[in-house]
Each structure stands twice: as structure tokens, then as C-alpha cells.
C-alpha positions, 0 to 999 in steps of 0.5 A: 489735770488728769488726762492732760498731757504735756506737749513736746517742747523744743527750746531754741536759744538765740545769741541775738535775743536779749530779753523776749520770749515767744512760743508757737505751735508747730504740729504737735510740738510747741517751740519756745524761743529764749535768749541764749544767756537764760539759765536752766531754771529760767528756761524751765520757768519761761517754758511753763509760762508759755505753755500756760499762755498758749493754753489760754489762747487756745481756750479762747479760740474754743469759745462756743456759741452758748458762751457767745449768747451768754455774753450777749445776755450779759451785755443786754442787761448791762446796756440795753435792758430798757428794750426788753425782748427786742434786744434779745436775739433768737441766735447768736453764733460764730461763723467762718464764712464772714471775712468781709466784716466782724459781725452781722445781724438780721433784725427780721429774724433776730439772728446774729453772726460773729466772724471767727476772726475775732475769737482770739481777740480781747474780751473787750473787743468781742463785747463791742462787736457783739453790742454793735450787732445787738444794737441793730435789733433795735436800730437796723441802720447806722444812724445817730440813734444806733451810735448812741446805743453803742456808745453806751459800751465804755470801751467802744472807741477803743475797740473800734480803734483796735479793730481798724488797726487789725484791718489796716494791718491785714489789708482791705478794710473790713466794714461795720 
């Protein structure tokens, strides 16, 4: 793509590393860790592959509020269509000041806020958190009717488990 500049890449070979390859950004350069026995051709292939993975991850991190609102609209059509405008939020946005929960909803004004901490999580996890908050526009509490709405999402249990795992690994539990 025109204008896109390939970053400076530092390849570090390891005699202890056998099969795994990893990469991370260190300032302006990308460090790629590979097994020592890789050929130059394998090194080149893996550098390209890892640069693509980092770009994809960073693209997910750059998700916009507009994309989040479009995702909410799609989820309403799929799972909450019979609720009409009641299920449609007035705004949906990413926020960076929400570290104690994955998302929040204010039914009175129809606003939904989603923690920036989930921006790089899989799409199906973001969809779950977003549907959870959309369901609060219909049922403000966490009662049986609310959970029945959330359960319409086929990956809801899987996503809850994923989020519980992330919370357990990162310290104090986050609330719904």
C-alpha cells in the first residue's frame, strides 16, 4: 500500500526456542523472536507473517466509536429486533476510564460505554459485552428476563468464561 512504511525489524535468534515465533513492538522497531535453526527463507517468511499479525492486532485496537455503533446495530437486528427503538442506544463509545467493568449502560439516556480494555479481544467477546449492555436498555437489572435476552447470543457462555479468565489472570474480579 502506498505510503505505508515497513518498520525496522530486529530478529533475535534463540537456541532454546524450538518451534515458536513471537513478535512485539519496542518503540519504532519490531522485535521478532525465532528459533536459531530457521533458515534465512524461514526467517523472512516469519518476519512477514508476524508483521501482518501485529498490524491486524493494532487495527483492532484502532476500532472507532462509529464501528462500535454499527456493531450494536447489527446485534440489535440479530437478537433484539422485536424491541424496536427501545433497544437502540443514543450513543455507544469506547472509554478509557472504566477499569472496574467491561461495559456500562445508562438506560435513562440510552448511552453505552465499553471499556478500552476489550478492544483487542476477539470480536465474539466484544459482541457479548455489547449485547449485554444493549439488553440493559430493555431490562435495567440482572434478572431472569435480562439473562434470557443475553442468552440469545450463541457464544454468551463462552464469552463470559473468556472474560472471567482474563479477570482472574489480571487481578481483582471485574463486575458485569
